[in-house]
C-alpha positions in Angstrom: -4.1 286.6 -7.3 -1.9 284.7 -9.5 -2.6 284.3 -12.7 -4.5 281.6 -14.9 -2.4 279.1 -16.6 -2.7 279.3 -20.3 -4.1 276.9 -22.6 -1.6 277.6 -24.7 1.2 275.8 -22.3 -0.2 272.9 -22.8 -0.8 272.6 -26.3 2.6 273.3 -26.7 3.7 270.5 -24.8 1.2 268.3 -26.1 2.6 269.3 -29.9 6.2 268.6 -28.8 5.9 265.0 -27.3 3.6 264.2 -30.3 6.8 264.7 -32.4 8.7 262.8 -29.6 10.9 265.9 -29.1 11.9 266.5 -32.2 10.1 269.6 -33.4 11.9 272.5 -32.5 10.4 275.2 -30.3 9.9 278.2 -32.9 8.1 275.6 -35.1 5.9 275.2 -32.3 5.9 278.8 -30.9 4.8 280.0 -34.6 2.1 277.3 -34.9 0.7 279.0 -31.8 1.5 282.5 -32.7 3.3 282.7 -29.1 6.6 283.6 -28.9 9.6 281.8 -29.1 11.2 282.7 -25.6 7.6 281.6 -24.1 7.8 278.3 -25.8 10.8 277.8 -24.3 10.7 279.3 -20.6 7.4 276.9 -20.0 10.0 273.7 -21.9 12.3 274.4 -18.9 9.7 275.1 -16.3 8.0 271.8 -17.0 10.8 269.5 -17.5 9.3 268.3 -21.1 12.4 265.9 -21.4 12.1 264.4 -18.4 8.7 263.1 -19.7 9.7 261.4 -22.8 12.1 259.6 -20.7 14.6 260.2 -23.3 18.3 261.7 -23.2 16.6 264.6 -25.5 18.2 267.9 -24.1 18.4 271.4 -25.7 22.1 270.9 -27.6 21.3 267.5 -28.9 18.4 268.5 -30.9 19.7 272.1 -32.1 17.4 274.7 -30.3 20.2 276.2 -28.4 23.1 277.1 -30.3 26.7 274.4 -28.8 29.3 276.0 -27.7 32.9 275.1 -27.3 35.1 273.0 -29.5 34.1 269.9 -31.4 35.0 266.5 -30.3 38.5 265.6 -31.3 39.6 269.4 -31.7 43.3 269.0 -32.1 43.6 272.8 -32.2 44.5 273.8 -28.1 46.6 270.4 -27.8 50.0 271.5 -25.6 48.3 275.0 -25.0 49.4 275.2 -21.2 46.8 278.6 -20.9 50.4 281.2 -20.7 53.0 282.8 -22.6 54.7 280.1 -25.2 58.3 278.3 -23.9 61.2 281.3 -24.1 58.7 284.5 -24.2 61.2 287.2 -22.3 58.1 289.7 -21.5 57.4 289.2 -18.7 60.9 287.9 -17.5 61.4 288.9 -13.6 57.5 289.3 -13.4 56.2 287.0 -10.5 52.8 288.7 -10.5 50.5 289.9 -7.9 48.0 291.9 -7.1 49.9 295.2 -8.8 52.1 298.0 -7.3 53.1 298.0 -3.7 50.2 299.8 -1.4 49.6 303.6 -1.9 50.8 302.9 -5.7 49.6 305.9 -7.9 51.4 305.5 -11.3 48.2 305.0 -12.7 46.5 308.8 -11.8 46.7 311.5 -14.4 44.2 314.3 -13.0 42.5 312.2 -9.9 39.3 312.6 -10.4 38.8 309.2 -9.2 42.3 309.3 -6.2 41.6 307.5 -3.3 42.6 309.8 -0.2 44.2 308.8 2.9 44.6 310.8 6.3 47.5 309.4 7.0 49.1 309.9 3.6 48.4 313.7 3.1 51.2 316.1 2.6 51.9 318.7 5.1 50.2 321.7 3.2 47.0 319.4 3.3 47.1 318.0 6.6 47.0 321.9 7.6 43.9 322.8 5.6 42.3 319.7 7.1 43.4 321.2 10.7 41.4 324.3 10.0 38.3 322.7 9.0 36.1 322.2 12.3 35.4 318.4 12.5 31.9 318.2 14.6 30.3 314.9 14.7 27.0 316.7 13.9 28.2 317.7 10.4 28.2 314.2 8.6 29.0 315.7 5.1 31.9 317.7 6.3 34.9 314.9 6.1 33.6 314.7 2.2 33.9 318.1 1.6 37.3 317.9 3.2 38.4 315.5 0.8 36.8 316.9 -2.6 38.8 320.0 -1.9 42.2 318.1 -1.0 41.7 316.2 -4.8 39.8 319.2 -6.3 43.5 320.6 -5.4 44.9 317.9 -6.9 43.4 317.8 -10.4 44.3 321.1 -10.8 47.6 321.0 -10.1 48.5 318.3 -11.8 46.3 320.2 -15.1 48.8 322.3 -14.5 51.8 320.8 -14.7 50.4 319.0 -18.2 49.7 322.4 -19.3 53.2 323.8 -18.8 54.3 320.5 -20.5 52.7 321.1 -23.9 54.2 322.1 -27.4 53.0 325.3 -28.9 51.6 323.0 -31.1 49.4 321.2 -28.7 48.6 324.3 -27.1 46.9 325.5 -30.8 45.2 322.6 -30.9 43.3 322.4 -27.0 42.5 325.8 -27.7 40.8 324.9 -31.5 39.1 321.9 -29.4 38.0 324.2 -26.6 36.6 326.3 -28.8 34.9 324.0 -31.2 33.3 321.6 -28.1 33.4 323.8 -24.9 32.5 322.2 -21.5 34.9 319.2 -22.9 38.6 318.4 -21.3 40.6 317.8 -24.3 43.8 317.8 -21.8 43.8 314.0 -21.7 43.3 313.5 -25.1 46.8 315.4 -26.0 48.8 314.0 -23.8 
């Protein structure tokens, strides 16, 4: 069953129309001890401004903050939206969708790496072939991919650990001792 219409709604509208749209909505809300948001909602839903038969809008009455640059603003004149003329930072870059298909340049440890069955290494393909792929076992493919992802992550972490200096190793041990369970290796690299 629908909720009964609030009598405050009609009072708020009447107050606003009697003021010819000059009374602020927050003042109406304070007078009726209701929320400002509620009054704004009623004004929008009931189209109070249309009843005044004037061009009263939120922007012109200051109920809502104006957005954008003021009229006549010359600050952005001539701004093409790109780099300034003569900028050489992106020379030779045509833009576009990024690297070539299968690009793995952003992969560090591989937690969120996409793994494609046709791009597996030989030893990974052997691992996949060893696992029974019954159609009944829907979780099987997920397990295989997670196993490969885990293997790749461990290989990357091992490679990163081998590249640390002695000072970085000591710092990593101190960090692991002070907050166990947190992987600080990424911070060091």
